[in-house]
C-alpha positions as CSV (number, residue, x, y, z in Angstrom):
1,M,0.2,0.1,0.0
2,P,1.0,3.4,-0.7
3,V,2.4,5.5,2.3
4,S,1.3,8.9,3.3
5,T,4.1,11.5,3.6
6,T,1.4,13.9,5.6
7,L,3.4,15.4,8.8
8,L,2.0,15.5,12.1
9,P,1.1,18.6,13.1
10,P,1.5,19.1,17.0
11,S,-2.0,19.1,18.3
12,L,-2.2,15.4,17.0
13,L,1.7,14.2,18.3
14,G,-0.3,13.4,22.0
15,L,-2.9,11.3,20.7
16,L,-1.7,9.3,17.6
17,T,1.5,8.5,20.3
18,A,-0.8,7.0,22.1
19,I,-3.2,5.0,19.9
20,A,0.7,4.1,18.6
21,T,1.9,2.8,21.8
22,A,-1.8,1.1,22.7
23,Q,-2.3,-0.9,19.3
24,S,1.3,-2.3,18.6
25,A,3.4,-2.0,21.7
26,P,3.1,-2.3,25.6
27,P,1.8,0.3,27.7
28,I,4.7,2.8,28.7
29,P,4.3,3.8,32.4
30,V,2.3,7.3,32.8
31,E,5.2,8.3,35.6
32,L,7.9,6.9,32.6
33,R,6.1,8.6,29.8
34,A,5.9,11.6,31.8
35,R,9.7,12.4,32.3
36,F,9.7,13.2,28.7
37,G,8.3,16.0,26.6
38,F,8.6,17.7,23.3
39,E,7.4,20.7,21.9
40,G,6.9,20.8,17.7
41,P,7.8,19.7,16.0
42,S,8.9,22.8,13.8
43,I,9.1,22.3,10.2
44,T,11.4,23.2,7.4
45,K,11.3,22.5,3.9
46,I,14.2,22.8,2.0
47,G,13.5,20.9,-0.9
48,D,13.9,17.3,-3.1
49,G,16.8,15.2,-2.8
50,I,18.5,16.9,0.6
51,D,20.6,14.6,3.3
52,D,23.8,14.4,4.9
53,L,22.6,16.1,8.1
54,T,24.6,17.8,10.4
55,V,24.8,19.8,13.7
56,A,27.7,22.6,14.4
57,D,27.6,25.9,15.5
58,T,28.0,27.6,12.0
59,D,27.8,31.8,13.5
60,G,29.8,31.2,16.4
61,D,27.1,32.2,19.0
62,G,27.4,29.6,20.8
63,R,24.7,28.0,19.6
64,L,24.0,24.7,16.9
65,E,22.5,25.2,13.7
66,A,21.1,21.7,11.9
67,V,23.5,21.8,8.3
68,I,21.9,20.0,5.6
69,A,23.8,19.1,2.3
70,D,21.6,20.2,-0.1
71,A,23.3,19.3,-3.5
72,R,20.5,19.7,-6.0
73,R,21.4,23.7,-5.5
74,A,24.8,23.8,-5.0
75,R,24.6,24.6,-1.6
76,L,24.5,23.6,2.9
77,A,21.3,24.9,4.0
78,V,21.7,26.0,7.3
79,V,18.3,26.2,9.3
80,H,18.7,28.6,12.7
81,V,15.7,28.1,15.5
82,D,15.1,30.3,18.1
83,G,13.7,30.4,21.7
84,D,10.2,29.8,20.5
85,G,10.7,27.6,17.4
86,E,11.2,29.9,15.0
87,T,13.3,28.5,12.0
88,T,15.2,30.5,9.4
89,V,17.4,29.4,6.4
90,D,20.9,30.1,5.3
91,S,22.8,28.7,2.2
92,I,26.7,28.8,2.5
93,P,27.1,28.2,-1.3
94,T,29.5,25.2,-2.9
95,N,30.4,26.0,-6.1
96,G,28.8,22.9,-7.8
97,Q,28.6,19.2,-6.6
98,I,30.8,18.2,-3.4
99,G,31.7,14.7,-2.5
100,G,31.4,15.8,1.6
101,Y,31.7,17.8,4.5
102,T,32.5,18.1,7.7
103,W,32.7,21.1,10.7
104,G,35.2,21.4,13.4
105,D,37.9,24.4,15.1
106,F,41.2,23.2,12.1
107,D,42.7,26.3,12.9
108,G,42.5,26.7,16.4
109,D,40.9,30.5,16.6
110,G,38.3,28.7,18.8
111,R,35.3,28.6,16.4
112,S,34.1,26.4,14.5
113,D,35.0,25.6,10.0
114,L,33.4,23.9,7.4
115,L,35.7,21.7,5.8
116,M,34.7,20.8,2.4
117,T,36.0,18.1,-0.7
118,D,34.9,19.6,-4.3
119,S,34.1,17.6,-7.0
120,R,38.1,16.3,-7.9
121,G,38.5,15.5,-4.0
122,R,40.2,18.9,-3.2
123,L,39.7,20.1,0.2
124,Q,38.8,23.3,0.8
125,L,37.9,25.3,4.2
126,Y,35.2,28.2,4.9
127,H,36.2,30.2,7.7
128,T,33.5,31.6,9.4
129,A,35.0,34.3,10.9
130,T,35.5,35.8,7.7
131,K,33.7,34.2,5.2
132,K,36.2,33.0,2.8
133,S,37.9,29.7,1.7
134,E,41.1,28.6,0.9
135,E,42.4,25.0,-0.9
136,L,44.3,23.1,1.0
137,L,45.3,19.8,-0.5
138,D,44.2,16.7,-2.7
139,L,42.9,13.9,-1.0
140,G,43.6,11.4,-3.1
141,L,40.1,9.9,-2.7
142,G,38.1,10.8,-6.2
143,G,35.6,13.6,-5.4
144,R,32.3,11.6,-4.6
145,G,31.0,10.3,-1.6
146,V,33.3,11.1,0.7
147,G,32.8,11.4,4.2
148,M,34.6,13.4,6.4
149,Y,35.1,13.0,10.2
150,A,36.8,15.7,12.5
151,G,37.9,15.2,15.7
152,D,41.6,16.0,17.1
153,L,43.4,12.7,16.6
154,D,47.2,13.7,18.0
155,G,46.2,15.9,20.8
156,D,47.2,19.6,19.5
157,G,44.1,20.8,20.1
158,K,43.1,21.7,16.9
159,A,40.5,19.3,15.1
160,D,42.0,17.0,12.2
161,L,40.3,14.7,9.3
162,V,39.3,10.9,8.8
163,A,38.0,10.5,5.4
164,I,36.3,7.0,3.5
165,S,35.1,6.6,-0.2
166,R,35.3,4.0,-2.8
167,D,38.8,4.3,-2.9
168,G,39.9,4.2,0.5
169,M,40.7,5.2,3.8
170,R,43.0,8.0,5.2
171,H,43.6,10.6,7.7
172,V,45.2,14.1,8.2
173,T,46.6,16.1,10.5
174,R,48.0,19.5,11.6
175,L,45.4,20.6,7.9
176,T,46.5,24.4,7.9
177,T,50.4,23.7,8.6
178,T,52.4,21.3,7.6
179,P,49.5,18.6,6.9
180,E,50.6,14.8,7.3
181,L,48.8,12.4,5.2
182,S,48.4,8.8,6.5
183,R,48.6,6.1,3.8
184,I,45.3,5.3,1.5
185,E,44.2,2.3,2.9
186,P,41.6,-0.3,1.5
187,W,38.2,-0.9,4.1
188,E,35.6,-3.8,3.5
189,E,32.5,-3.4,0.9
190,K,29.6,-3.1,2.6
191,A,30.6,-1.1,5.3
192,H,28.5,1.5,7.0
193,S,28.1,3.3,10.4
194,F,31.5,4.7,10.9
195,Q,32.1,6.4,13.9
196,L,35.1,8.5,15.6
197,M,35.2,8.1,19.6
198,D,37.4,7.0,22.3
199,L,35.8,3.7,23.4
200,D,38.5,3.1,25.2
201,A,38.2,5.6,27.9
202,D,42.3,6.8,27.1
203,G,41.4,10.2,26.0
204,H,42.0,9.5,22.4
205,L,39.5,9.4,19.9
206,D,39.5,5.7,18.1
207,M,37.5,4.4,15.2
208,L,34.8,2.1,14.4
209,Y,32.6,1.0,11.7
210,V,30.0,-1.9,11.4
211,V,30.5,-4.4,8.2
212,A,27.6,-6.3,6.9
213,T,28.0,-9.3,8.1
214,P,26.3,-11.9,9.9
215,T,29.3,-12.8,12.5
216,M,33.0,-10.9,12.7
217,N,30.8,-7.8,11.9
218,L,32.7,-4.9,14.2
219,R,36.0,-2.8,13.2
220,L,37.8,-1.1,16.0
221,R,41.0,1.0,15.3
222,R,42.0,2.0,18.4
223,G,43.9,6.0,18.3
224,R,47.4,6.3,20.3
225,G,46.4,10.3,20.3
226,D,49.3,11.2,18.1
227,G,48.1,11.1,14.7
228,T,47.8,7.4,14.5
229,F,46.4,3.7,15.3
230,G,46.6,0.8,15.7
231,P,45.5,-2.4,13.8
232,W,41.7,-3.2,13.2
233,Q,40.3,-5.5,16.0
234,L,38.0,-7.2,14.4
235,A,35.0,-8.5,17.6
236,S,31.5,-10.4,16.3
237,I,28.3,-9.1,17.3
238,D,25.1,-11.3,16.5
239,N,23.4,-9.8,13.5
240,L,24.8,-5.8,14.2
241,R,23.5,-3.0,11.5
242,H,24.3,-0.1,13.5
243,V,27.0,1.7,16.4
244,F,26.4,4.5,17.4
245,P,28.4,6.4,20.9
246,A,26.5,6.8,23.9
247,R,27.0,8.2,27.4
248,L,26.6,5.3,30.0
249,A,24.9,5.9,33.3
250,D,28.5,6.3,35.5
251,G,29.2,9.0,32.4
252,S,31.8,7.5,30.7
253,E,31.4,6.8,26.8
254,G,30.2,3.5,26.0
255,L,29.1,1.6,22.9
256,A,25.2,1.2,21.7
257,T,24.5,-1.6,19.2
258,I,21.1,-2.4,17.3
259,D,21.9,-6.1,17.0
260,G,20.4,-9.4,16.7
261,P,17.5,-10.8,14.6
262,N,14.9,-8.9,16.6
263,R,16.9,-5.7,16.0
264,R,17.5,-5.4,19.8
265,V,19.6,-2.1,21.5
266,T,22.2,-2.7,23.6
267,L,24.7,-0.8,25.3
268,Q,28.0,-2.2,25.7
269,K,31.6,-0.7,27.4
270,F,35.4,-1.2,26.4
271,A,37.0,-3.8,29.5
272,P,40.6,-4.2,29.3
273,T,40.3,-8.0,29.9
274,G,37.9,-10.1,30.1
275,G,37.0,-12.0,27.0
276,Q,38.9,-13.6,23.9
277,A,41.2,-11.6,22.7
278,A,40.2,-9.4,19.4
279,L,41.5,-10.4,16.3
280,E,44.3,-8.1,14.9
281,W,44.0,-7.2,11.3
282,W,46.4,-5.0,9.0
283,S,44.9,-5.0,5.1
284,L,47.5,-4.8,2.3
285,P,48.0,-0.8,1.2
286,D,47.0,-0.4,-3.0
287,S,46.3,-5.0,-3.1
288,Q,46.1,-5.8,-6.5
289,A,46.5,-9.4,-6.2
290,N,43.5,-12.6,-6.6
291,R,45.7,-14.5,-4.8
292,G,48.1,-15.3,-2.1
293,L,51.4,-13.1,-1.8
294,P,54.8,-14.3,-1.0
295,F,55.6,-14.2,2.3
296,A,58.2,-15.9,5.4
297,V,58.2,-15.6,9.0
298,G,61.4,-14.5,11.4
299,D,63.6,-12.4,13.6
300,F,64.3,-10.1,10.9
301,D,65.2,-7.4,13.5
302,N,66.9,-9.6,15.5
303,D,65.2,-9.2,19.0
304,G,64.6,-12.2,19.8
305,D,60.8,-12.7,18.3
306,D,59.5,-13.7,15.1
307,D,58.6,-11.0,12.4
308,L,56.8,-10.8,8.8
309,V,57.3,-9.7,5.8
310,M,55.0,-9.7,2.4
311,A,56.1,-8.7,-1.0
312,Q,53.4,-7.3,-3.2
313,P,54.6,-8.1,-6.5
314,E,52.8,-5.2,-8.6
315,R,54.0,-2.8,-6.2
316,A,58.2,-3.5,-6.6
317,Q,57.9,-3.3,-2.9
318,L,58.2,-5.6,0.5
319,L,56.1,-4.6,3.9
320,F,57.7,-5.4,6.6
321,F,55.1,-6.4,10.0
322,E,57.9,-5.8,12.7
323,W,56.7,-7.2,16.0
324,Q,57.0,-4.4,18.5
325,N,55.3,-4.0,22.2
326,G,52.8,-6.9,21.4
327,T,51.5,-5.5,17.4
328,F,53.0,-5.4,14.2
329,V,54.5,-1.8,12.7
330,M,54.2,-2.5,9.1
331,Q,57.1,-0.2,7.1
332,T,57.2,-0.4,3.4
333,V,60.1,-0.9,1.1
334,P,61.4,-0.7,-2.4
335,T,62.3,-3.9,-3.7
336,F,62.5,-5.5,-7.5
337,A,59.0,-6.2,-9.7
338,G,57.5,-9.4,-9.7
339,V,58.9,-10.8,-6.4
340,A,57.6,-14.1,-6.7
341,S,59.0,-16.0,-3.3
342,L,60.0,-14.8,0.3
343,D,62.1,-16.9,2.7
344,I,64.5,-16.1,6.1
345,G,67.7,-17.9,7.1
346,D,71.0,-16.9,8.1
347,V,72.7,-16.9,3.9
348,D,76.2,-15.6,5.2
349,Q,76.3,-17.9,8.4
350,D,77.3,-14.4,9.8
351,G,74.4,-15.2,13.0
352,K,72.1,-12.7,11.6
353,L,68.9,-14.2,9.6
354,D,68.5,-12.3,6.1
355,L,65.9,-12.3,3.2
356,V,66.2,-14.3,-0.2
357,L,63.5,-12.9,-2.9
358,A,63.8,-14.4,-6.6
359,S,62.0,-12.2,-9.6
360,P,60.8,-13.9,-12.8
361,E,59.3,-10.8,-13.6
362,E,62.8,-9.3,-13.5
363,E,64.9,-12.3,-13.9
364,T,66.4,-11.8,-10.9
365,L,67.4,-13.9,-7.5
366,A,68.5,-11.4,-4.9
367,W,68.9,-10.9,-0.9
368,K,69.2,-8.4,2.3
369,S,71.7,-8.9,4.3
370,G,70.0,-8.9,8.1
371,A,73.2,-6.7,8.7
372,L,72.1,-3.7,6.7
373,P,68.7,-1.5,7.4
374,I,66.0,-2.7,6.6
375,D,65.5,-0.6,4.0
376,A,68.3,-1.3,2.0
377,F,67.4,-2.7,-2.0
378,P,68.1,-5.9,-2.1
379,E,71.7,-7.3,-3.5
380,Q,71.8,-9.6,-6.8
381,I,72.8,-13.4,-6.5
382,A,74.2,-15.1,-9.6
383,C,71.6,-17.4,-11.2
384,T,70.9,-19.3,-14.4
385,D,67.9,-18.8,-15.8
386,S,64.7,-17.5,-14.1
387,P,64.1,-17.6,-10.7
388,N,60.9,-18.8,-9.5
389,A,61.1,-20.2,-5.7
390,A,64.1,-20.0,-3.2
391,A,65.0,-20.9,0.0
392,V,67.7,-20.6,2.6
393,A,70.0,-23.8,2.8
394,P,70.5,-25.0,6.3
395,D,74.3,-24.7,6.4
396,G,73.9,-21.0,4.1
397,G,73.6,-19.4,1.0
398,V,70.5,-20.1,-1.7
399,I,68.8,-23.1,-2.4
400,V,66.7,-21.8,-5.9
401,L,64.6,-23.0,-8.6
402,V,64.6,-21.6,-12.0
403,R,62.6,-22.5,-15.3
404,S,64.3,-21.9,-18.9
405,E,62.2,-20.1,-22.0
406,K,61.2,-23.4,-23.1
407,R,60.0,-24.7,-19.1
408,E,62.8,-26.7,-18.4
409,G,63.0,-27.0,-14.7
410,R,66.1,-27.4,-12.4
411,I,67.2,-26.7,-8.6
412,C,71.1,-25.1,-7.8
413,R,72.6,-24.0,-5.1
414,T,74.6,-20.5,-5.7
415,A,75.4,-17.7,-2.8
416,P,76.4,-13.9,-2.7
417,G,79.3,-14.1,-5.1
418,A,79.3,-17.3,-6.2
419,E,78.9,-18.8,-9.3
420,P,75.7,-21.1,-9.1
421,I,76.0,-25.1,-9.5
422,D,73.1,-27.3,-10.7
423,L,71.6,-30.1,-8.2
424,A,68.7,-31.6,-10.0
425,D,67.1,-31.6,-13.6
426,L,63.3,-31.2,-12.8
427,G,62.4,-31.8,-16.3
428,R,59.3,-30.3,-17.4
429,L,57.5,-27.4,-15.2
430,P,53.6,-26.4,-17.3
431,A,53.8,-24.0,-14.3
432,A,55.7,-21.8,-11.9
433,P,56.3,-23.0,-8.3
434,S,56.2,-19.9,-5.5
435,R,57.2,-21.6,-2.7
436,L,60.7,-24.2,-1.7
437,L,60.3,-25.9,1.6
438,L,64.0,-27.7,2.8
439,A,63.7,-30.2,5.1
440,D,65.2,-33.5,6.2
441,V,62.4,-35.3,5.7
442,G,63.3,-38.4,4.2
443,D,65.3,-41.7,4.6
444,A,67.7,-40.9,1.8
445,P,71.0,-38.8,2.9
446,G,70.7,-35.6,2.3
447,I,67.8,-32.9,2.5
448,E,64.8,-32.7,0.7
449,A,63.1,-29.8,-1.1
450,A,59.4,-29.9,-1.9
451,F,57.2,-27.5,-3.7
452,V,54.0,-27.4,-4.9
453,V,53.1,-27.2,-8.8
454,P,50.3,-25.2,-9.9
455,N,47.1,-27.5,-11.2
456,E,49.9,-31.0,-10.8
457,G,50.6,-31.3,-7.7
458,L,53.6,-31.6,-4.9
459,R,57.2,-32.5,-5.7
460,I,59.6,-33.6,-3.7
461,V,63.1,-33.7,-4.6
462,T,66.4,-35.7,-2.3
463,L,69.7,-33.3,-2.9
464,G,72.2,-34.9,-3.1
465,D,76.3,-32.9,-2.6
466,G,76.2,-31.1,-5.6
467,S,78.6,-33.1,-7.7
468,E,76.3,-34.7,-10.1
469,A,73.0,-33.2,-11.4
470,K,70.2,-36.6,-10.6
471,A,67.4,-36.8,-12.5
472,V,63.5,-36.6,-11.4
473,D,60.8,-38.8,-12.1
474,K,57.8,-36.6,-11.8
475,K,55.8,-39.9,-11.5
476,S,57.6,-41.6,-8.8
477,S,58.3,-38.1,-6.8
478,A,54.5,-37.8,-5.3
479,A,51.9,-39.6,-3.6
480,G,48.0,-39.2,-5.2
481,F,46.9,-37.4,-2.4
482,T,49.2,-34.4,-3.1
483,K,48.0,-34.2,-6.4
484,K,46.5,-30.6,-7.4
485,M,46.9,-29.1,-3.5
486,D,47.5,-25.3,-3.1
487,D,50.6,-24.3,-2.4
488,G,49.0,-23.4,1.5
489,A,48.3,-27.0,2.1
490,L,51.8,-27.8,2.1
491,L,53.9,-27.1,5.6
492,C,56.3,-28.5,7.5
493,C,56.0,-30.1,10.6
494,E,57.9,-32.4,12.9
495,R,56.7,-36.1,14.3
496,D,58.6,-38.4,17.0
497,G,61.3,-35.5,17.1
498,K,62.1,-35.7,13.4
499,P,60.8,-33.5,10.5
500,A,58.2,-34.0,7.7
501,L,55.7,-32.9,6.0
502,M,51.8,-31.9,6.0
503,A,49.5,-32.0,3.3
504,V,46.0,-30.9,4.3
505,R,42.6,-31.5,1.8
506,D,39.2,-30.9,2.4
507,R,38.6,-34.1,3.8
508,F,41.9,-34.8,6.1
509,V,45.9,-33.5,7.0
510,R,48.0,-36.2,6.9
511,R,51.6,-36.2,7.8
512,F,54.6,-38.3,6.4
513,R,57.9,-38.6,4.8
514,V,59.9,-39.8,2.2
515,G,61.6,-43.4,1.9
516,T,64.4,-44.7,0.9
517,D,62.6,-45.9,-2.1
518,G,61.5,-42.8,-3.1
519,Q,57.7,-43.2,-1.8
520,L,55.8,-41.3,0.6
521,E,55.6,-43.2,4.3
522,V,52.5,-42.0,5.8
523,L,53.3,-41.2,9.6
524,D,49.3,-39.9,10.9
525,Q,45.9,-38.4,10.0
526,D,43.0,-36.9,11.3
527,N,40.2,-35.4,9.5
528,G,39.9,-32.2,12.4
529,P,37.4,-31.8,14.9
530,A,34.2,-32.9,15.0
531,G,31.9,-30.9,13.3
532,V,34.4,-29.4,10.6
533,T,32.7,-29.3,7.3
534,E,35.5,-28.1,5.2
535,L,39.7,-28.4,6.0
536,S,41.3,-25.6,4.3
537,L,44.5,-25.1,5.9
538,A,45.8,-26.4,8.8
539,A,49.1,-25.9,10.9
540,E,50.8,-26.8,14.3
541,L,51.5,-24.3,17.2
542,G,55.0,-24.3,19.4
543,D,52.6,-26.3,22.1
544,K,51.5,-28.9,20.6
545,S,48.5,-27.7,20.1
546,R,46.7,-28.2,16.1
547,V,44.8,-25.0,14.3
548,Y,42.3,-26.0,11.4
549,L,40.6,-23.3,9.2
550,D,37.0,-23.9,8.4
551,R,36.8,-21.9,5.6
552,K,33.1,-23.0,5.1
553,A,31.8,-22.2,8.4
554,D,34.7,-18.7,8.9
555,K,36.0,-20.1,12.0
556,L,39.3,-21.4,13.1
557,I,39.6,-24.6,15.4
558,R,42.2,-24.9,18.2
559,V,43.0,-28.4,19.2
560,G,45.1,-28.9,22.6
561,S,47.5,-31.4,23.1
562,D,44.5,-32.4,25.6
563,G,42.7,-32.8,22.8
564,T,39.8,-30.2,23.7
565,P,38.8,-27.7,21.2
566,T,38.2,-24.3,20.9
567,S,36.7,-22.1,17.9
568,I,36.7,-18.7,16.9
569,D,34.9,-16.7,14.8
570,V,37.0,-15.6,11.4
571,P,35.6,-13.0,8.5
572,P,34.7,-14.1,5.3
573,M,38.2,-13.6,3.9
574,P,40.2,-15.6,0.8
575,F,42.6,-16.4,3.7
576,T,45.5,-18.4,1.6
577,H,48.1,-19.4,3.9
578,V,48.4,-20.1,7.9
579,A,51.6,-19.3,9.7
580,A,52.0,-20.0,13.6
581,H,53.4,-17.0,15.8
582,G,54.3,-17.5,19.1
583,S,50.8,-18.8,20.7
584,A,48.8,-17.2,18.0
585,V,48.4,-18.1,13.9
586,L,48.3,-15.7,11.2
587,L,45.9,-16.4,8.4
588,L,47.5,-14.7,5.1
589,G,45.6,-13.7,2.1
590,P,45.7,-11.2,-1.0
591,R,43.6,-8.9,1.2
592,G,46.0,-8.3,4.7
593,V,47.0,-10.4,7.3
594,L,44.7,-11.3,10.5
595,R,46.3,-12.2,13.4
596,V,44.3,-14.9,15.7
597,P,45.6,-15.0,19.5
598,F,44.3,-17.2,21.6
599,G,43.6,-16.8,25.6
600,P,41.6,-13.6,27.1
601,G,42.1,-9.6,26.0
602,P,40.1,-6.6,25.6
603,A,36.3,-7.0,24.5
604,L,33.5,-5.3,24.5
605,Q,31.2,-6.1,28.0
606,T,26.9,-5.7,27.7
607,V,26.0,-2.9,30.1
608,A,21.8,-2.9,29.2
609,I,19.8,-4.5,26.9
610,H,16.4,-3.4,25.6
611,E,14.0,-5.5,23.6
612,P,12.3,-4.4,21.0
613,P,8.4,-3.4,21.6
614,T,6.9,-5.6,18.7
615,V,8.4,-8.6,16.2
616,R,7.9,-5.7,13.7
617,T,10.1,-2.8,15.3
618,A,12.5,-1.9,13.0
619,Y,15.0,0.1,14.5
620,W,18.5,1.2,12.4
621,H,19.9,4.5,13.5
622,G,20.6,6.1,16.8
623,F,21.6,9.0,19.0
624,S,22.8,9.3,22.7
625,G,21.7,12.5,24.4
626,D,19.6,13.8,27.4
627,F,16.3,14.4,27.1
628,D,14.6,14.5,30.7
629,S,17.6,17.0,31.3
630,D,17.9,14.3,34.8
631,G,21.8,13.8,34.0
632,T,21.7,10.8,32.5
633,A,21.9,10.0,28.6
634,D,19.3,8.3,26.8
635,L,18.3,7.4,23.7
636,V,16.7,8.7,20.4
637,L,16.1,5.5,17.5
638,I,14.8,6.0,14.5
639,D,11.7,3.5,14.4
640,G,11.1,2.7,10.3
641,Q,7.8,0.8,11.5
642,L,6.0,3.3,13.3
643,P,7.6,5.4,11.7
644,G,8.7,7.7,13.8
645,L,11.0,8.2,16.6
646,Q,11.1,5.8,20.0
647,I,12.5,6.8,23.3
648,L,14.7,5.0,25.2
649,A,15.0,5.9,29.0
650,G,18.6,5.7,30.0
651,G,20.4,4.6,33.2
652,E,21.6,0.4,34.7
653,T,18.7,-0.2,32.1
654,L,16.8,1.0,29.3
655,E,13.1,1.6,29.0
656,R,11.0,2.4,26.4
657,A,9.5,5.4,27.9
658,L,8.1,7.4,24.3
659,A,6.7,7.2,20.4
660,I,6.4,9.8,18.1
661,P,5.2,8.9,14.8
662,V,6.7,11.7,12.1
663,F,3.7,11.1,9.5
664,E,0.6,8.9,9.2
665,A,1.3,5.5,7.5
666,P,-0.4,2.6,6.4
667,P,0.0,-0.3,7.9
668,S,2.9,-2.7,6.4
669,E,5.2,-5.4,7.1
670,D,7.7,-3.2,5.6
671,S,9.8,-0.9,7.0
672,N,10.1,2.7,5.9
673,P,12.8,4.7,4.6
674,E,11.5,7.9,6.3
675,P,12.8,9.7,8.0
676,H,16.2,8.7,6.6
677,D,18.4,10.6,8.8
678,L,19.0,11.7,12.9
679,E,20.9,14.3,14.7
680,V,20.8,15.8,18.5
681,G,22.0,18.7,20.3
682,D,20.5,21.9,22.0
683,L,19.5,24.1,18.6
684,D,17.3,26.6,20.5
685,G,20.1,27.6,23.1
686,D,17.6,26.9,26.1
687,G,20.2,24.3,27.0
688,R,18.4,21.0,26.7
689,T,19.3,18.7,23.9
690,D,17.0,18.9,21.2
691,I,16.1,16.1,18.0
692,V,16.5,16.8,14.3
693,I,14.9,14.9,11.9
694,L,15.4,14.7,8.2
695,A,12.0,13.8,6.7
696,F,11.1,13.6,2.7
697,D,12.6,17.5,1.4
698,R,11.9,18.6,5.3
699,V,14.2,19.6,8.5
700,L,11.9,19.0,11.9
701,V,13.1,20.4,14.9
702,Y,11.8,18.6,18.4
703,R,12.7,21.1,21.0
704,Q,12.5,19.5,24.2
705,Q,9.9,20.7,26.9
706,K,11.4,22.8,29.9
């Protein structure tokens, strides 16, 4: 049925509130409802296509105004409200289409100024004191649909900027002096409800947003107070739909969420301990890869703990993740283009770990000495033909797999300043391996080199002393269960004190060695913990526990040495490799790095819950404010089914206190998209919190009664 767009006059507000409450929801206690009251609404027609509502002191008089983006008229409409509820409208010209806007004291003069992006993505600052604009810089995020959020990120008393668009996310500090721009980071599709708030009560602003997935849907990035942020921390809230800042009963800042199958409202607070430690996520800058990236784990900064290095072949750069103070610190350095293989080991036997890399694109084998700074450019090592995969030999030097123009493969040994020596002829390799595992996993003398040929399967070669080349029979170099396996499904492990290999299939995990006759000998096999629907990746940790990734169910299951399983939800991302990192696990993929710790850590704790009054209630947006002037923050929510506003009284519990229909609508099973925006603030200057909404082409202001 069509929806009437008739806005309610104030005289009908009380009657329809009572009717709606009686017909569709449990009655509200009279004494609770009596605490809340609003004048109005004051209705101001602006025009079709208005959106992006905010409140700000646009003229420096200490009173807030409602600001609306009116793109069709190339302006920002500013609605002023006097003490009697009368409204007037001013406009700020935008000189054409704008990508986004926000308000804040960016120049430190004590007045709120307007920051906009123009149609080409350039930042412009409009000073309210002088009514003049100045162009600042190019954001590099395009000029359409830029979300802009202001706050003091570096503690200098001036507002900084966080900007988000489909091209990525970045933050900028010191905008009006010497701007400092962060790298542009990708963020996830279908993300919404971005917030900038101090969730952990440490005095520094944090970032939050929601991803539209059933689980692992909350992203939190804690600010350090110096203009930088830690990694994204991932949390799971059942069917999370929206988040917004909320003041708790004790005056501290918390988080309100609309979640669950029935859109309940939950107040939560940040606790330093008390739950499963949050997963940490590092997105890869400007990543264009659609498959797993080369990586290596090891102590390359020689500080006693494991670090991570990854290559971005299309960017000709290396990403160093140094483990410092309980987290990774990422640094980007240049390298050869098209790097396909990485390994860490002591190449020159000087006691420091070095990095070896192979680039088929530049036909280069190179190394970075651990004695040199991280940003030192790699030095080339002599190599025959095009190197595809390389690894550091246990006794120093480099073992490298090369292919000729005719795709004939060989394994060679080389070292800085030395000539390469052939070790084994591999015959024709239809595709290029990207990772080489070296370990004594066979009963014959020497070590074995294991690698996966894409679309073909596992190959294992026993390497001799290099005095003569050894022919390898492809048919006998592996077993049937290793055919067409992924590179990430092959790992090194240990059995009965001896090195072994581990292969992961969708039905089982098998550990094996190579016998003296070259045949694979299975040591043991398991089918993963009960309930696993798809064995995707697996690994063993140093404490003898095992981890299994169930990609179909998006779960990581850890089975302790005593056989006890523990599962952790992980985001639905295309992870290609798993690696142990201390007592945690690293999940690696083309989009980034996820570190999954096991044990307690920072977590969200529930403070209060409000269940919707009916099964048809459709909460989707909200704000926190003191709507009865009792000193305790309450909540206002848009209910698309009413359609209108619901007020929840704050305190130790959340109780529904008032329903405010905004316009007439016949009964329907569908949620109404109007009102389509909401803000709160003192607009009439009486010191009380008012409510502003956008409905169709109009601005409605509900002034709190005295």
